[in-house]
N, C-alpha and C positions, 0 to 999 in steps of 0.2 A: 523055569521059574514060573511061579503062579501069577496070574493077573488078578489084581484086586478090582472091586467094583468101582472104586475111585479112578483107577487107571482107565477102565472102560469108559467111564463118564468123560474123562479128558479126551479120549478118542472121538466120542460122539460130539463133544462140545467144540473141539478145535480141528476136527477132520477137514473142514472147508479151507483151512490154511495150509494143508499138506502134511506129509508124513514127518518132515523135519521139524515143523512147529510142534507137532504132537510129541515127538521124541524129546525136544527141549523142555516142554511143559511137564512131562512125566518126570524128567530128571530134576527139574526145579522143585516140584511139589512133593515128590515121594523119594527122591534120591536113588531111584532105580534106573539103571540104564539098560534099555532094550535095543536090539539092533533094529535098523529100519525095516528089514525084511520081517522080523518078528512082529513089529507093529502092523505091517501090512496084512500079515496072516491073521492076527487077532482082530483087526478091523473087519476082515472077511468073515470070520467066525461070528461076530456080533452084528453083522449086516450094517456096518457103518461105512460111509463113503469117505475116502481120503482125497477126492478130487478137489483141486484148488479152484475156488470160486472167487470171482472178482467181488470186491466190496466197495460200495460207494462211501467215500470219506465223509460225506455230509450227512446222509440219513442212515448209513450203515446197513443198507439193503444188500443181501447176498445174492450172487448169481445173476446180477444185472450186467448189461453191457455198459461199459464205461466210455464216455465220450473222450476222444484223444485230446481235444483242445481244452475242455473245461476240467477234465479229470473226475467228472461226476456222472451219475446216472442221468437218464433222459429227463426224469421228473425234476431233479435238482437243477439241472442245466436250464430247463425252461423257467423254473422259479427264479433263477438268477437273472435270466433275460428280462422277465417281467419286472423285477426289482430295479434293474438297470434302466429300463425304459420309464418307469415311474419316476425315478430320481431325475432323469433327463427332462421329463415333462415338467416337473416342478421347477427345474432350473430355467426352462424356456418360459414358463409362466411368470417367474420372478423377473426375468429380463424384460418380457413384454410389458409387465405392469410398471416397471421402472421407466420404460420409454413412452408408453401411451397413457398411463394413468397412475393412480395411486396417490397417496398423500403428498409426496414430493412434487409431483406434477401439478396437483391442484394448488399447492402453495405458490409455486412459480407462476402459474397462470393468474392467480389472484393478484400477486405482486406486480406482474406485467400490466394487468388491467388498471391497477391503481396508478401506476406511473404514467400510463398512456392518458388516463383521464386528467391527471394533474398537469401534464404537459399541454394537453388540449386547452385547458382552462387558462394557463399562462399565455398561450398563443392568442387566444381570443381577447383576453383582458388587455394585453399590451400590443396587439396588432402585429405579431411576429409571424414569420414564414414557417410553414410546416416542413416536414422531411422531404416531401416530393418537390416542393418549390425551391429548396435549397440545392438540389442537384443540378 
């Protein structure tokens, strides 16, 4: 059976996914079924590789080493680490601002100072005991 230019293009395009993927794509696109051995021989003739290469699911880079834990290439894994640390840093900053500063803290401090001053005036005006004297 003759090989068409389109079928050769499929071999070049999908060769990195392996001979079975090329077989399935040719069958789907052209309705022609070649044996796996025939596809391997044709790939050899047109100098196309059928070696299965790893592909990063994030950036779709071919032939890269995939990290077992993240399932991505080194670059995408590091980018994910950076994003995770930035998000954690923002969380820590928000928590720290909520504890040591920020508009809520300022409002509470202002209200506390007002009440303390009001109570101090009442004690002086009426000759009452303060907090320390009452213990």
